[in-house]
C-alpha positions in Angstrom: -17.0 -3.4 -7.4 -18.8 -0.3 -8.4 -18.4 3.0 -6.4 -22.1 2.8 -5.5 -21.7 -0.7 -4.1 -18.6 0.2 -2.2 -20.3 3.2 -0.6 -23.2 0.9 0.5 -20.8 -1.6 2.0 -19.0 1.2 3.9 -22.3 2.7 5.2 -23.5 -0.7 6.4 -20.3 -1.9 7.9 -19.1 -2.1 11.5 -15.6 -1.4 10.4 -13.8 -0.6 7.2 -10.3 0.1 5.7 -10.2 1.8 2.3 -7.0 2.1 0.4 -7.1 4.1 -2.8 -4.7 5.9 -5.1 -5.1 9.4 -6.6 -2.3 10.0 -9.1 0.9 9.5 -7.1 -0.7 9.7 -3.6 -2.0 6.7 -1.7 -5.0 7.4 0.5 -5.9 5.3 3.5 -9.3 5.8 5.2 -10.6 3.8 8.2 -13.5 3.8 10.7 -11.5 3.3 13.9 -8.0 2.4 15.1 -8.7 -1.3 14.9 -9.4 -1.2 11.1 -5.9 -2.4 10.2 -6.9 -5.7 11.9 -9.0 -6.4 8.8 -5.8 -7.3 6.9 -4.7 -9.6 9.7 -8.2 -11.3 9.7 -8.0 -11.8 6.0 -4.5 -13.3 6.3 -5.7 -15.8 8.9 -8.9 -16.7 7.1 -7.5 -17.0 3.5 -4.2 -18.8 2.8 -4.0 -17.2 -0.7 -4.2 -13.7 0.8 -1.6 -14.6 3.4 0.8 -15.7 0.6 0.2 -12.5 -1.3 0.8 -10.5 1.9 4.1 -12.4 2.5 5.1 -11.8 -1.1 4.5 -8.0 -0.8 6.4 -7.8 2.5 9.3 -9.7 1.1 9.4 -7.4 -2.0 9.4 -4.3 0.2 12.2 -5.7 2.3 14.3 -6.5 -0.7 13.6 -3.1 -2.2 14.6 -1.2 0.9 17.7 -3.3 1.4 18.7 -2.6 -2.2 18.2 1.1 -1.7 20.4 1.0 1.4 23.2 -0.7 -0.3 23.1 1.2 -3.6 25.9 3.6 -3.9 25.8 6.2 -6.7 28.2 5.3 -9.5 30.4 8.2 -10.5 30.6 6.9 -14.1 26.9 7.7 -14.7 24.7 10.6 -13.6 22.2 10.0 -10.9 18.7 9.5 -12.2 16.2 12.2 -10.9 13.5 10.9 -8.5 10.6 12.3 -10.5 11.6 10.3 -13.6 10.0 7.2 -12.3 6.4 7.6 -13.4 4.9 4.5 -11.8 6.5 5.0 -8.4 4.3 6.2 -5.6 5.8 9.5 -4.3 3.9 10.0 -1.1 1.2 8.4 1.1 -1.4 10.1 3.3 -3.6 8.6 6.1 -7.0 10.3 6.2 -8.5 10.7 9.7 
């Protein structure tokens, strides 16, 4: 979708939820507080989207559990956090 088409959809819509990434920052913009229900509506209406959403949630759970159980090994130096180039460092919700 082009930026022009996306802007038109946003201007004509009753509600919207926009998720974008600028370098290492995730930006979330929405029209009102119910906008996150768009994801739930998609999951109910589309079984493929529901499967994708379940997969994402499972991956996040596994990642956070792994981080909780990881203990630094004294035989190797700890890797600095900024060395992971593809990892998202922060997220920001735009009001």
